[in-house]
N, CA, C and O of each residue as an XYZ file, in Angstrom:
700
protein
N       0.848     -1.175      0.000
C       0.000      0.000      0.000
C       0.887      1.229      0.000
O       1.741      1.385      0.873
N       0.692      2.094     -0.967
C       1.456      3.340     -1.039
C       0.784      4.377     -0.148
O      -0.333      4.813     -0.425
N       1.458      4.765      0.907
C       0.904      5.738      1.849
C       1.547      7.111      1.703
O       1.265      8.016      2.488
N       2.410      7.271      0.701
C       3.188      8.503      0.577
C       2.328      9.751      0.383
O       2.748     10.840      0.773
N       1.153      9.629     -0.201
C       0.316     10.796     -0.429
C      -0.671     11.088      0.694
O      -1.369     12.101      0.663
N      -0.728     10.207      1.679
C      -1.686     10.385      2.775
C      -1.136     11.387      3.785
O       0.022     11.307      4.193
N      -1.977     12.320      4.173
C      -1.616     13.319      5.173
C      -2.260     12.922      6.502
O      -3.352     13.375      6.846
N      -1.552     12.065      7.235
C      -2.124     11.468      8.450
C      -2.463     12.503      9.519
O      -3.326     12.257     10.363
N      -1.802     13.644      9.494
C      -2.111     14.671     10.492
C      -3.513     15.244     10.313
O      -4.022     15.931     11.199
N      -4.135     14.966      9.177
C      -5.493     15.450      8.913
C      -6.558     14.408      9.257
O      -7.751     14.650      9.079
N      -6.120     13.255      9.747
C      -7.039     12.212     10.190
C      -7.299     12.434     11.677
O      -6.369     12.595     12.466
N      -8.571     12.441     12.041
C      -8.938     12.744     13.422
C      -9.660     11.573     14.087
O     -10.028     10.590     13.444
N      -9.843     11.714     15.366
C     -10.609     10.726     16.123
C     -12.081     11.123     16.203
O     -12.866     10.450     16.871
N     -12.454     12.185     15.543
C     -13.853     12.640     15.554
C     -14.662     11.868     14.521
O     -14.165     11.507     13.454
N     -15.913     11.628     14.863
C     -16.805     10.945     13.939
C     -16.602      9.447     13.966
O     -15.763      8.933     14.706
N     -17.359      8.767     13.169
C     -17.265      7.320     13.106
C     -17.934      6.657     14.296
O     -18.659      7.295     15.060
N     -17.680      5.380     14.435
C     -18.229      4.589     15.528
C     -17.087      4.306     16.489
O     -16.142      3.594     16.149
N     -17.176      4.864     17.685
C     -16.112      4.717     18.686
C     -16.412      3.511     19.569
O     -17.391      3.488     20.315
N     -15.546      2.520     19.464
C     -15.697      1.294     20.246
C     -14.608      1.291     21.304
O     -13.419      1.253     20.989
N     -15.024      1.331     22.547
C     -14.077      1.403     23.647
C     -14.083      2.782     24.268
O     -14.760      3.699     23.802
N     -13.320      2.899     25.318
C     -13.306      4.120     26.125
C     -12.536      5.261     25.462
O     -11.501      5.054     24.829
N     -13.071      6.463     25.626
C     -12.369      7.656     25.148
C     -11.043      7.847     25.874
O     -10.167      8.557     25.380
N     -10.883      7.224     27.039
C      -9.647      7.372     27.809
C      -8.572      6.350     27.421
O      -7.457      6.399     27.939
N      -8.900      5.437     26.524
C      -7.909      4.442     26.086
C      -6.717      5.170     25.458
O      -6.909      6.086     24.659
N      -5.500      4.777     25.807
C      -4.322      5.501     25.311
C      -4.022      5.324     23.824
O      -3.401      6.198     23.218
N      -4.445      4.223     23.232
C      -4.165      3.975     21.816
C      -5.474      4.097     21.037
O      -6.477      3.466     21.369
N      -5.436      4.916     20.003
C      -6.593      5.094     19.125
C      -6.256      4.452     17.781
O      -5.199      4.704     17.203
N      -7.171      3.624     17.302
C      -7.016      3.009     15.987
C      -8.152      3.547     15.127
O      -9.326      3.355     15.441
N      -7.794      4.213     14.053
C      -8.780      4.808     13.162
C      -8.821      3.967     11.902
O      -7.803      3.776     11.237
N     -10.011      3.462     11.575
C     -10.178      2.512     10.486
C     -11.175      3.047      9.462
O     -12.345      3.262      9.777
N     -10.708      3.256      8.249
C     -11.601      3.616      7.144
C     -11.919      2.326      6.407
O     -11.041      1.715      5.798
N     -13.192      1.912      6.468
C     -13.594      0.654      5.850
C     -14.894      0.847      5.080
O     -15.580      1.858      5.226
N     -15.214     -0.146      4.260
C     -16.484     -0.183      3.543
C     -17.035     -1.597      3.716
O     -16.300     -2.571      3.555
N     -18.304     -1.712      4.038
C     -18.877     -3.020      4.352
C     -18.935     -3.980      3.166
O     -19.107     -5.181      3.371
N     -18.797     -3.497      1.947
C     -18.821     -4.397      0.785
C     -17.413     -4.777      0.335
O     -17.256     -5.599     -0.567
N     -16.408     -4.199      0.940
C     -15.022     -4.436      0.522
C     -14.476     -5.729      1.134
O     -14.429     -5.854      2.358
N     -14.063     -6.691      0.306
C     -13.531     -7.943      0.858
C     -12.228     -7.737      1.641
O     -11.922     -8.515      2.545
N     -11.467     -6.703      1.303
C     -10.226     -6.429      2.032
C     -10.523     -5.802      3.394
O      -9.822     -6.069      4.369
N     -11.564     -4.967      3.458
C     -12.009     -4.433      4.752
C     -12.510     -5.573      5.633
O     -12.253     -5.597      6.836
N     -13.227     -6.516      5.025
C     -13.702     -7.704      5.738
C     -12.519     -8.476      6.306
O     -12.524     -8.872      7.471
N     -11.511     -8.682      5.477
C     -10.320     -9.410      5.909
C      -9.682     -8.716      7.109
O      -9.356     -9.370      8.099
N      -9.502     -7.400      7.032
C      -8.925     -6.630      8.137
C      -9.768     -6.791      9.399
O      -9.244     -7.123     10.462
N     -11.058     -6.557      9.279
C     -11.944     -6.573     10.436
C     -11.923     -7.932     11.127
O     -11.750     -8.012     12.343
N     -12.098     -8.993     10.354
C     -12.176    -10.324     10.941
C     -10.838    -10.784     11.510
O     -10.795    -11.418     12.564
N      -9.766    -10.473     10.827
C      -8.441    -10.893     11.285
C      -8.043    -10.172     12.570
O      -7.440    -10.775     13.458
N      -8.375     -8.895     12.673
C      -7.943     -8.097     13.825
C      -8.908     -8.155     15.001
O      -8.539     -7.777     16.113
N     -10.127     -8.616     14.782
C     -11.170     -8.554     15.801
C     -10.786     -9.186     17.143
O     -10.945     -8.524     18.169
N     -10.290    -10.424     17.195
C      -9.982    -11.012     18.514
C      -8.940    -10.197     19.288
O      -9.109     -9.951     20.483
N      -7.881     -9.785     18.620
C      -6.844     -9.026     19.301
C      -7.369     -7.657     19.747
O      -7.155     -7.247     20.888
N      -8.042     -6.969     18.858
C      -8.518     -5.628     19.196
C      -9.605     -5.678     20.267
O      -9.666     -4.798     21.126
N     -10.463     -6.697     20.224
C     -11.472     -6.841     21.276
C     -10.809     -6.976     22.647
O     -11.275     -6.388     23.623
N      -9.731     -7.744     22.719
C      -9.029     -7.925     24.000
C      -8.441     -6.599     24.481
O      -8.560     -6.262     25.659
N      -7.819     -5.857     23.594
C      -7.242     -4.562     23.975
C      -8.334     -3.564     24.367
O      -8.153     -2.787     25.304
N      -9.448     -3.580     23.666
C     -10.561     -2.679     24.009
C     -11.092     -3.036     25.392
O     -11.345     -2.152     26.210
N     -11.260     -4.325     25.651
C     -11.777     -4.778     26.945
C     -10.863     -4.348     28.089
O     -11.336     -4.059     29.188
N      -9.551     -4.306     27.833
C      -8.578     -3.894     28.852
C      -8.436     -2.376     28.929
O      -7.592     -1.871     29.669
N      -9.254     -1.646     28.170
C      -9.221     -0.185     28.126
C      -7.861      0.358     27.639
O      -7.418      1.424     28.065
N      -7.228     -0.383     26.757
C      -5.946      0.043     26.195
C      -6.107      0.623     24.798
O      -5.272      1.408     24.349
N      -7.178      0.240     24.110
C      -7.402      0.659     22.719
C      -8.837      1.136     22.555
O      -9.772      0.578     23.127
N      -8.978      2.180     21.760
C     -10.286      2.590     21.274
C     -10.242      2.493     19.757
O      -9.349      3.039     19.109
N     -11.217      1.794     19.206
C     -11.347      1.687     17.750
C     -12.309      2.762     17.278
O     -13.381      2.937     17.857
N     -11.940      3.468     16.251
C     -12.826      4.451     15.653
C     -13.027      4.017     14.204
O     -12.160      4.199     13.350
N     -14.196      3.442     13.959
C     -14.499      2.875     12.652
C     -15.257      3.909     11.833
O     -16.335      4.365     12.214
N     -14.670      4.265     10.708
C     -15.269      5.267      9.828
C     -15.663      4.591      8.525
O     -14.814      4.132      7.760
N     -16.952      4.540      8.293
C     -17.452      3.902      7.074
C     -17.314      4.859      5.906
O     -17.954      5.909      5.847
N     -16.470      4.467      4.994
C     -16.082      5.281      3.848
C     -16.988      4.920      2.675
O     -16.839      3.860      2.069
N     -17.922      5.806      2.363
C     -18.797      5.603      1.204
C     -17.975      5.752     -0.068
O     -17.301      6.761     -0.273
N     -18.039      4.750     -0.907
C     -17.293      4.740     -2.160
C     -18.274      4.704     -3.325
O     -19.368      4.149     -3.222
N     -17.857      5.307     -4.432
C     -18.724      5.352     -5.616
C     -18.479      4.194     -6.584
O     -19.229      4.019     -7.544
N     -17.444      3.413     -6.338
C     -17.181      2.236     -7.161
C     -18.412      1.334     -7.101
O     -18.901      1.048     -6.008
N     -18.926      0.880     -8.244
C     -20.193      0.129     -8.258
C     -20.289     -0.989     -7.221
O     -21.304     -1.090     -6.531
N     -19.285     -1.813     -7.096
C     -19.349     -2.908     -6.130
C     -19.397     -2.422     -4.693
O     -20.079     -3.015     -3.857
N     -18.681     -1.352     -4.400
C     -18.611     -0.853     -3.028
C     -19.815      0.000     -2.638
O     -20.084      0.183     -1.451
N     -20.539      0.521     -3.624
C     -21.726      1.326     -3.318
C     -22.742      0.531     -2.499
O     -23.528      1.100     -1.742
N     -22.714     -0.768     -2.658
C     -23.641     -1.612     -1.902
C     -23.337     -1.551     -0.407
O     -24.246     -1.644      0.418
N     -22.072     -1.395     -0.063
C     -21.712     -1.214      1.346
C     -22.258      0.085      1.898
O     -22.626      0.168      3.070
N     -22.309      1.111      1.039
C     -22.833      2.407      1.467
C     -24.257      2.276      2.000
O     -24.646      2.982      2.930
N     -25.030      1.370      1.408
C     -26.411      1.167      1.850
C     -26.421      0.700      3.308
O     -27.152      1.243      4.136
N     -25.608     -0.305      3.610
C     -25.585     -0.834      4.975
C     -25.034      0.179      5.975
O     -25.418      0.167      7.144
N     -24.146      1.045      5.526
C     -23.614      2.069      6.432
C     -24.747      2.867      7.066
O     -24.626      3.310      8.209
N     -25.845      3.055      6.340
C     -26.984      3.849      6.831
C     -27.790      3.108      7.888
O     -28.631      3.700      8.564
N     -27.532      1.807      8.028
C     -28.281      1.004      8.982
C     -27.474      0.694     10.249
O     -27.885     -0.132     11.063
N     -26.345      1.350     10.408
C     -25.531      1.175     11.614
C     -25.877      2.279     12.605
O     -25.947      3.454     12.245
N     -26.087      1.893     13.832
C     -26.472      2.839     14.876
C     -25.218      3.382     15.566
O     -24.613      2.692     16.386
N     -24.833      4.599     15.239
C     -23.636      5.222     15.814
C     -23.765      5.446     17.317
O     -22.755      5.524     18.016
N     -24.983      5.550     17.820
C     -25.163      5.806     19.251
C     -25.074      4.526     20.084
O     -25.105      4.587     21.314
N     -24.964      3.382     19.435
C     -24.807      2.110     20.137
C     -23.623      1.362     19.514
O     -23.818      0.455     18.706
N     -22.386      1.747     19.893
C     -21.191      1.186     19.251
C     -21.063     -0.333     19.325
O     -20.624     -0.961     18.361
N     -21.437     -0.928     20.448
C     -21.312     -2.391     20.559
C     -22.270     -3.092     19.598
O     -21.907     -4.083     18.966
N     -23.492     -2.573     19.491
C     -24.439     -3.140     18.530
C     -23.934     -2.938     17.105
O     -24.037     -3.835     16.268
N     -23.391     -1.759     16.837
C     -22.849     -1.480     15.501
C     -21.722     -2.451     15.175
O     -21.648     -2.966     14.059
N     -20.840     -2.703     16.148
C     -19.735     -3.651     15.922
C     -20.276     -5.046     15.630
O     -19.786     -5.732     14.734
N     -21.295     -5.467     16.395
C     -21.908     -6.779     16.158
C     -22.549     -6.835     14.768
O     -22.459     -7.849     14.076
N     -23.191     -5.744     14.370
C     -23.799     -5.690     13.040
C     -22.731     -5.758     11.951
O     -22.899     -6.469     10.960
N     -21.643     -5.027     12.130
C     -20.542     -5.055     11.159
C     -20.024     -6.484     11.020
O     -19.839     -6.979      9.908
N     -19.792     -7.146     12.159
C     -19.295     -8.528     12.140
C     -20.282     -9.441     11.407
O     -19.873    -10.296     10.622
N     -21.571     -9.261     11.660
C     -22.589    -10.068     10.989
C     -22.557     -9.828      9.475
O     -22.541    -10.777      8.691
N     -22.547     -8.553      9.073
C     -22.565     -8.247      7.642
C     -21.333     -8.806      6.938
O     -21.437     -9.314      5.822
N     -20.178     -8.719      7.573
C     -18.984     -9.299      6.958
C     -19.088    -10.821      6.894
O     -18.727    -11.419      5.880
N     -19.573    -11.453      7.954
C     -19.688    -12.912      7.976
C     -20.678    -13.424      6.928
O     -20.588    -14.570      6.487
N     -21.615    -12.572      6.539
C     -22.655    -12.982      5.594
C     -22.576    -12.216      4.272
O     -23.574    -12.070      3.567
N     -21.396    -11.739      3.951
C     -21.200    -10.968      2.721
C     -21.665    -11.737      1.490
O     -22.193    -11.145      0.548
N     -21.470    -13.048      1.494
C     -21.890    -13.846      0.337
C     -23.411    -13.898      0.185
O     -23.906    -14.179     -0.906
N     -24.153    -13.636      1.245
C     -25.614    -13.622      1.172
C     -26.150    -12.317      0.578
O     -27.096    -12.337     -0.209
N     -25.552    -11.192      0.951
C     -26.116     -9.898      0.550
C     -25.282     -9.149     -0.488
O     -25.771     -8.191     -1.088
N     -24.057     -9.558     -0.707
C     -23.130     -8.809     -1.560
C     -23.564     -8.603     -2.996
O     -23.164     -7.627     -3.629
N     -24.366     -9.494     -3.513
C     -24.822     -9.362     -4.901
C     -26.280     -8.930     -5.015
O     -26.840     -8.921     -6.112
N     -26.895     -8.573     -3.896
C     -28.273     -8.097     -3.929
C     -28.328     -6.673     -4.481
O     -27.313     -5.977     -4.523
N     -29.503     -6.252     -4.897
C     -29.686     -4.855     -5.303
C     -29.653     -3.986     -4.047
O     -29.759     -4.494     -2.930
N     -29.506     -2.685     -4.234
C     -29.455     -1.785     -3.088
C     -30.744     -1.862     -2.267
O     -30.693     -1.837     -1.037
N     -31.878     -1.954     -2.923
C     -33.158     -2.072     -2.212
C     -33.213     -3.379     -1.432
O     -33.676     -3.407     -0.292
N     -32.741     -4.462     -2.047
C     -32.734     -5.753     -1.366
C     -31.781     -5.743     -0.169
O     -32.048     -6.390      0.844
N     -30.678     -5.014     -0.285
C     -29.728     -4.907      0.829
C     -30.388     -4.203      2.010
O     -30.228     -4.625      3.155
N     -31.119     -3.143      1.737
C     -31.827     -2.428      2.803
C     -32.814     -3.377      3.495
O     -32.898     -3.399      4.723
N     -33.549     -4.149      2.716
C     -34.493     -5.117      3.288
C     -33.766     -6.198      4.080
O     -34.265     -6.661      5.106
N     -32.595     -6.599      3.609
C     -31.779     -7.599      4.297
C     -31.422     -7.088      5.700
O     -31.545     -7.817      6.684
N     -30.981     -5.833      5.779
C     -30.612     -5.253      7.077
C     -31.814     -5.228      8.013
O     -31.687     -5.524      9.201
N     -32.962     -4.881      7.484
C     -34.177     -4.813      8.303
C     -34.597     -6.200      8.784
O     -34.977     -6.375      9.942
N     -34.526     -7.187      7.886
C     -34.972     -8.538      8.224
C     -33.978     -9.284      9.108
O     -34.368     -9.884     10.109
N     -32.714     -9.250      8.750
C     -31.715    -10.070      9.444
C     -31.224     -9.447     10.753
O     -30.892    -10.169     11.694
N     -31.174     -8.111     10.820
C     -30.630     -7.451     12.008
C     -31.645     -6.557     12.710
O     -31.316     -5.884     13.687
N     -32.878     -6.553     12.210
C     -33.902     -5.661     12.765
C     -33.402     -4.222     12.783
O     -33.746     -3.437     13.668
N     -32.595     -3.899     11.802
C     -31.973     -2.574     11.704
C     -32.966     -1.559     11.163
O     -33.884     -1.887     10.410
N     -32.754     -0.336     11.566
C     -33.564      0.765     11.043
C     -32.633      1.755     10.350
O     -31.442      1.837     10.651
N     -33.194      2.479      9.445
C     -32.439      3.489      8.717
C     -32.123      4.637      9.664
O     -33.009      5.159     10.341
N     -30.852      5.026      9.706
C     -30.416      6.131     10.569
C     -30.011      7.313      9.705
O     -29.488      7.150      8.602
N     -30.257      8.478     10.215
C     -29.837      9.687      9.517
C     -28.365      9.933      9.835
O     -28.028     10.714     10.724
N     -27.499      9.253      9.095
C     -26.058      9.358      9.291
C     -25.419     10.322      8.302
O     -24.201     10.312      8.124
N     -26.230     11.151      7.658
C     -25.724     12.024      6.607
C     -24.565     12.906      7.097
O     -23.576     13.090      6.387
N     -24.696     13.444      8.304
C     -23.628     14.279      8.860
C     -22.334     13.488      9.000
O     -21.256     13.972      8.653
N     -22.453     12.269      9.511
C     -21.278     11.405      9.675
C     -20.646     11.100      8.318
O     -19.429     11.186      8.149
N     -21.490     10.746      7.365
C     -21.020     10.394      6.025
C     -20.261     11.571      5.405
O     -19.154     11.403      4.892
N     -20.853     12.743      5.456
C     -20.219     13.936      4.869
C     -18.914     14.273      5.566
O     -17.933     14.624      4.909
N     -18.888     14.172      6.891
C     -17.668     14.476      7.641
C     -16.551     13.494      7.289
O     -15.395     13.889      7.136
N     -16.899     12.228      7.163
C     -15.897     11.222      6.805
C     -15.393     11.444      5.385
O     -14.192     11.351      5.132
N     -16.297     11.736      4.460
C     -15.878     12.004      3.083
C     -14.965     13.225      3.011
O     -13.975     13.220      2.279
N     -15.292     14.258      3.758
C     -14.457     15.457      3.782
C     -13.081     15.132      4.368
O     -12.056     15.580      3.853
N     -13.069     14.361      5.431
C     -11.799     13.978      6.052
C     -10.940     13.160      5.087
O      -9.732     13.379      4.999
N     -11.548     12.223      4.365
C     -10.766     11.415      3.427
C     -10.207     12.274      2.296
O      -9.089     12.043      1.834
N     -10.980     13.263      1.848
C     -10.476     14.171      0.801
C      -9.288     14.981      1.313
O      -8.260     15.085      0.643
N      -9.439     15.554      2.507
C      -8.374     16.382      3.074
C      -7.108     15.582      3.355
O      -5.999     16.068      3.135
N      -7.276     14.363      3.840
C      -6.128     13.535      4.199
C      -5.604     12.700      3.030
O      -4.566     12.048      3.137
N      -6.326     12.730      1.928
C      -5.974     11.950      0.737
C      -6.008     10.440      0.998
O      -5.151      9.694      0.526
N      -7.004     10.016      1.750
C      -7.273      8.590      1.954
C      -8.192      8.172      0.814
O      -9.290      8.708      0.667
N      -7.743      7.218      0.013
C      -8.518      6.845     -1.166
C      -8.943      5.385     -1.201
O      -9.824      5.021     -1.980
N      -8.339      4.549     -0.379
C      -8.630      3.115     -0.439
C      -9.152      2.597      0.900
O      -8.932      3.185      1.959
N      -9.843      1.486      0.802
C     -10.306      0.784      1.995
C      -9.740     -0.627      1.972
O      -9.673     -1.250      0.913
N      -9.339     -1.129      3.108
C      -9.228     -0.407      4.363
C      -7.957      0.430      4.408
O      -6.942      0.075      3.808
N      -8.027      1.521      5.111
C      -6.848      2.303      5.479
C      -6.944      2.498      6.978
O      -7.939      3.014      7.486
N      -5.896      2.076      7.686
C      -5.907      2.037      9.144
C      -4.733      2.852      9.672
O      -3.630      2.827      9.124
N      -5.010      3.575     10.758
C      -4.000      4.440     11.380
C      -3.841      4.073     12.853
O      -4.820      3.933     13.587
N      -2.586      3.920     13.265
C      -2.223      3.841     14.683
C      -1.017      4.757     14.830
O       0.048      4.497     14.271
N      -1.196      5.822     15.584
C      -0.135      6.824     15.725
C       0.360      7.236     14.345
O      -0.430      7.718     13.533
N       1.646      7.058     14.062
C       2.197      7.463     12.770
C       2.144      6.356     11.720
O       2.521      6.576     10.569
N       1.688      5.190     12.101
C       1.646      4.051     11.174
C       0.349      4.075     10.363
O      -0.733      4.336     10.889
N       0.495      3.795      9.071
C      -0.640      3.696      8.151
C      -0.503      2.353      7.445
O       0.563      2.027      6.925
N      -1.580      1.578      7.427
C      -1.491      0.254      6.811
C      -2.857     -0.205      6.332
O      -3.866      0.471      6.534
N      -2.868     -1.380      5.688
C      -4.109     -1.980      5.209
C      -4.254     -3.368      5.825
O      -3.643     -3.661      6.854
N      -5.046     -4.205      5.209
C      -5.342     -5.529      5.751
C      -4.146     -6.472      5.744
O      -4.195     -7.528      6.375
N      -3.097     -6.121      5.058
C      -1.954     -7.025      4.926
C      -1.032     -7.014      6.140
O      -0.056     -7.762      6.161
N      -1.303     -6.203      7.137
C      -0.432     -6.140      8.308
C      -0.431     -7.480      9.033
O      -1.476     -8.105      9.213
N       0.745     -7.906      9.440
C       0.875     -9.148     10.198
C       0.386     -8.922     11.620
O       0.514     -7.824     12.162
N      -0.169     -9.953     12.215
C      -0.696     -9.862     13.574
C       0.383     -9.381     14.549
O       0.116     -8.549     15.416
N       1.580     -9.901     14.404
C       2.693     -9.516     15.299
C       3.017     -8.028     15.143
O       3.268     -7.340     16.132
N       3.014     -7.537     13.913
C       3.304     -6.121     13.678
C       2.206     -5.239     14.274
O       2.498     -4.189     14.847
N       0.958     -5.656     14.144
C      -0.156     -4.921     14.732
C       0.008     -4.856     16.248
O      -0.142     -3.797     16.857
N       0.312     -5.981     16.832
C       0.519     -6.024     18.290
C       1.667     -5.107     18.703
O       1.558     -4.395     19.701
N       2.760     -5.115     17.950
C       3.906     -4.250     18.270
C       3.532     -2.771     18.186
O       3.964     -1.979     19.023
N       2.739     -2.392     17.189
C       2.309     -0.996     17.068
C       1.449     -0.577     18.259
O       1.584      0.535     18.769
N       0.576     -1.462     18.694
C      -0.267     -1.162     19.846
C       0.595     -1.049     21.102
O       0.471     -0.090     21.864
N       1.453     -2.016     21.307
C       2.308     -2.003     22.509
C       3.224     -0.786     22.522
O       3.485     -0.217     23.582
N       3.708     -0.389     21.364
C       4.541      0.820     21.242
C       3.745      2.046     21.690
O       4.273      2.928     22.367
N       2.482      2.087     21.305
C       1.614      3.200     21.694
C       1.302      3.202     23.187
O       0.991      4.249     23.756
N       1.383      2.041     23.819
C       1.113      1.941     25.248
C       2.335      2.263     26.090
O       2.222      2.559     27.280
N       3.505      2.205     25.465
C       4.758      2.411     26.226
C       4.922      3.850     26.673
O       5.915      4.186     27.319
């Protein structure tokens, strides 16, 4: 992943879905899209480790759903509207469910995806327009163009990060 054009100083902890305590010393900012198989890979691979760090109040995850105009990824944009930002744990569970069942909904029409969220997760449409616009503006300013793009302190990476390297970055932030 070429990170040379990304201006990480323009990436903030504002917005998105904050999982874990605001007092956690390490903040992980994740730009993902629910239809992206690489975002799925990142989320599922990192979930056990990050859940443990969140539970210990060492890490706060800030998940920012990046609406993309690429035809395949636009389907993820639909589900982004069905995530409840005011209930981060439920949102995390919903994200995990949608990734685990990507093969069920990934090829549905946008209308069918909305119905899928309502039927399978009892989800309701949320007015996340402010969140969406703020995230899009942040990605433009910081020149974040791909999903997933993940930030821990000065490190920028994608789903290809090794588990050991991820752990080292977190531990470095805790030192």
